[in-house]
N, C-alpha and C positions, 0 to 999 in steps of 0.2 A: 610922343617917341615915334621914330621912322618904321614905316613896316620894312619887314625883312624880305631882304629880296632873296628869292628861292628859287636861283638859276643855275644852272653847270656852270655859265659862266664866273657868277659870283664864289659860287663854290670851289673853283680853280684859284680865284685869288685869294679867297679864304686860304685855301691849301697851302700855298705859297708863302703866308704870313704864318701860318702854324710851323710847317719847315724850318722858315726863317730863326722862330722864336729856339725850338728844339736845337737847331744849329750851335743858338749859343753854350748851350750846356752838354750836347753830346758831338763828339768826332766820329767820322768815316764811318758810320754805319746809316748810308742813306738808302738802301733798300729795302732795310729793315724799318726803319719809319716809315717808306712808303706802302709797305704790305701793312704795318700795323694801322695806318690811316683808311686804308682802305678795308680792314676788319672793321674798323671803327664806323663807318660811315656808310658800312653794308647791317651792322648792329650785329656782327658775329665774334664768337669768344676766338681768344689765339694762343698759342702754344709757344714758345718762345725758348726757342734752347741755345744753350752758350755757356761756353767755360765762363768761372767767376771772374767778374772784373770787366766784365765787357759792355756795361753798363744797360743790362737788362732790368733794374729796378728804377734808375736814373729816368730811362725812356719813358715809363711807364706813371711814375707820379709826376713827370712834368706834364705829359698832355694832360693830368688830370686838373693841374693848375691852370693851365692855358685855357680848359673848355670848361673851368669850373663847377668840377664834378667832385663828389665826395670821393676821397681816398681810402683805402682799408688794406692792410698788410697782414698777410696772415704765413707764417714760418712756418714750414713743413716738417715734422720731426716723427720720430718712429712713435712718441707715445701724443700725438696729439690725437682728440677724440672727436665723433663727430658733434658733438655739440657745442666743442668749441669753434665750431664755422658756424652752425646755422644758430647757436643759441639753447636757452634751457630756461624750464618754469621751475620757478622758485615759488615755497609755501610763505604765505606773507599772514602776518593775524594782525586784525584790528585791535589795537588798544583798548577804544571804547566800547567795542561791542564784544570784542573777543572771539569774531567769527575768522575763520580763515580759508583761506582762497588762494588758487595760484595764481603766478603771476608772471608771462612772459618774459623774460629778458633776452631782449635780442643778440643775434652774435654777430661779427666781423662779415659776414655776407649779407649785412644789408648796407647797402652802400652801391653808389654809382659803378666804380672801377673797382674790383677785388682781383689786389693781386696774390695768386697761390705761389707764393715763392718756396721752389725746390718740391713739387708737386709729388715727384717718384723719391721724396723721403720717406713718404709717411703710408703704411700698410692700405691695401684696396679698400677695406671698410670704410677708413675715413675719408681716402678720394673720393668713394661714390656719395657722398654726402652733400657733393658738391651737385651730381647729378639733376638732382630735381629743380634745384636754383636753376642750373643752366640753361635746361629746358623746357621746364614749365613757368622760372620764373615767379616763384613760389620755393615755401617753407612749410611745411605740415608737421604739426608737433601736438598730441595731447589730442589725438581728431581734429583740430583746428587748423585753418589756413590764413597765412599771412604773407600775402603779395609782396612783391620787393619791388621798388619806385624803379621806373623808366627812366633814362637808358640804364640796362645794366651790363655789364658786361663784367668774365672773369678771363685773365690775362694770365697765364700758369706761365713759372720758367721750369726748368726741368737740367739737370747736369746730363753731358752728351754721352757719358760713359757710365756702365753698369760698376758700382764697386761695392762694399759689405755697407748693408742700410740701405739697399736703393731697391724699389717695389717697384718696375716698369709699369706703367698704365694698360689694364686691359685694353682690347682693341674696341668693344662697343665706347667704352670711355671716352678714346682719342677721337673717335668719330663725331663726338660732341662738339669737337674744336673746329669752326672754318679753315681757321689757316696755323700751318705751323711753321715757324719763322726761325732761321738760323742768323745766329748771331757770332761772329766768326773772330779770331784774334785779328787786332789793327796793325793796318801796316806801319813799318817802320817811321814813316814822317807822320803818320797820325799819332805816333804812340811819343812823338816828340812834341807834337802839340798838346798833347792833356797832361804830359807832365807839366810843360809850362803854365798851361792852366791852372791847372790844380795842386801846383805848390806856390802858388803866387798871392798876394794881398788879394781880394777885391771878391764881390758875389752878385751873381747877374740877378735879376729880377724880372721873373716871366710875367708876361703881360695876359690879360684874361681876353681871348679873342669870341668865346662863344659862349652861350648860356647852354645849358640843358633844352631850351624851346628851340633854340636854333640848331641842336643838334638832331632833335628830331626830326624837324622839319627838312632839312639835308637828307635822312633816311627816307622820308618818303619820298623825296625825288628823286632819291638812286632809283627805287622800283618802278618809277616809271619811264627810266630808262629802256630804251628799244633793243632787243637782242633779234636779229634778222633770223629767221626761222634754218638757214643756210648754218649758220653759227650755232644754232643753238643743236642741231644734227651735228655737227662737227665736235663739240665738248661731249654730243653722247657715245659717239663713234670711238673718242680719244678712250673715255673712261671704260667701255666695251674692252676694248682692246688691252685692258692691265688684266681681263679677267681670263686665267689659264682655261677656262671649263668653255669661254665663249668661242664659236666657231670660227670668227673672223681673227683671233688673236694668234698675232706671229708667231713663229716660233721660238724666239729669244723669250718671249712671254710664259711660253706653257714649259720652257726649261730652269727659269730663271725664280719665277713667281709662285709663290704658295697659294697665294688667294690676294684678288683684285678688290680694287673702290666698288663701292656701292652707290643707289642712289643717292646719298646725300651729297658725292663726290660729284655729280653732276650738277646738282641744283648749287651747291657753292660755288662750281666753276663761273656758273652765269649771274649766281648775285652780286661773286666777287669782280669779276669782268664789267657789270653794269657799275659796278662802286667806282672802278679804275676809269671807266670813260667819262663819268661824272667829276671826278677831280681831275681830270683834264679838259675839263670843259665840254665833252662833248655829249648827246643824249642818245647818241646810238652805238653799239657796241662794234669793234673792229679785230679782225684775228688776232692781231697783236694782244690786244685785252686777253683774249682767251688764252694764249700761249705765258702770259704773264704771271698768272694766276694760279696756273697748273701744277705748277713745283710746290708752293706751299699749301693747295688744297691736298695734294695726292701722298707726297712724301712720309704721312703716315696713317695713310689708307692702303700700302700697299705693303705686303708680307713676304718676305723673299725665303729662296727656298736653300737648302743646304748646297745645292750645286752654284748657286752665288756666292756664299759665303767661301767655297774653294776656291772659284775663280775668281776671288776681291773685285763682283759684281756688286756695285751701291746702287741703292734708291732714284741716286741722282742720276747716274748712267741709264737705268730703266727708263726714265720718265725724258732724258734728250732723245733714248733710240724711237720711243710713241709718238713725240713729235715729229722726226723724221720720216718715218715709216706711213706718218698719216698726212695724204695730201692736202691742202689747204682748200675752200671752195673758190675755185676759180669765179665767180658771181657771187656777190654780196648783195641782196638788199630788191 
């Protein structure tokens, strides 16, 4: 068997092949594809927000096939229990000895990719069942710990509007997700293309392009990408300026933001920028990498004030102004 070429150039080539496969089944969601792949190769969990029917589930399940990963989908509903996610212990009796013992039955969280579908349709108690799995990559039950197989990703979807039967994720739980990705309505041309494809005979067979070992090797490669000190400071300054209590925060932040992004945001901006650079065939981060991952990292880590609601100022508006307000380092490296 040929040895895997673990280089940024090879990763760029593989990424182009993965995107090519995805475009056979998904139309018009190029930015979302790029951001999900950025999260995958960085080893981070992603939250995908979009109206029904924009191919959220199809994107995730297709990636699982292309990367030869086990995939489990959990439909979150108001009556879902934590044990429905993590698994449960059952009492079994040995017929020959009459001895009874507890046996752990694994839940759907024991997979490489876990899709938490419409995660905001279940109460916080059940949402929190994913927390240990996402952070520690393990499940603890009855005093015993069961490790999850690497790689492990949680990709949660949620509907973008509050209605009866929805439970917004607590801020601490949202912070566990590296990226918050938006999937919007398609353009008319793309919608026409989807209709033609989906109502015609024929089935697309996706090719397996990566193994688990390949993905883990490329994740290690991402960690070796260099972030120049000036860009580390640039990322930290952007995050700090989102905090209304920070002395460097501009006036519009103090007016429109109730609470800003924390330390994890700075970490994920750097990690996401590394992943994006490697996917582009580079081993050094450039300012454009920082700016490209800023919105998906920050949009679920900024809380708007009542004033922002009155003035119809969105999180996207705030992030755009943060970038415009912060000068890019003149010299990098």
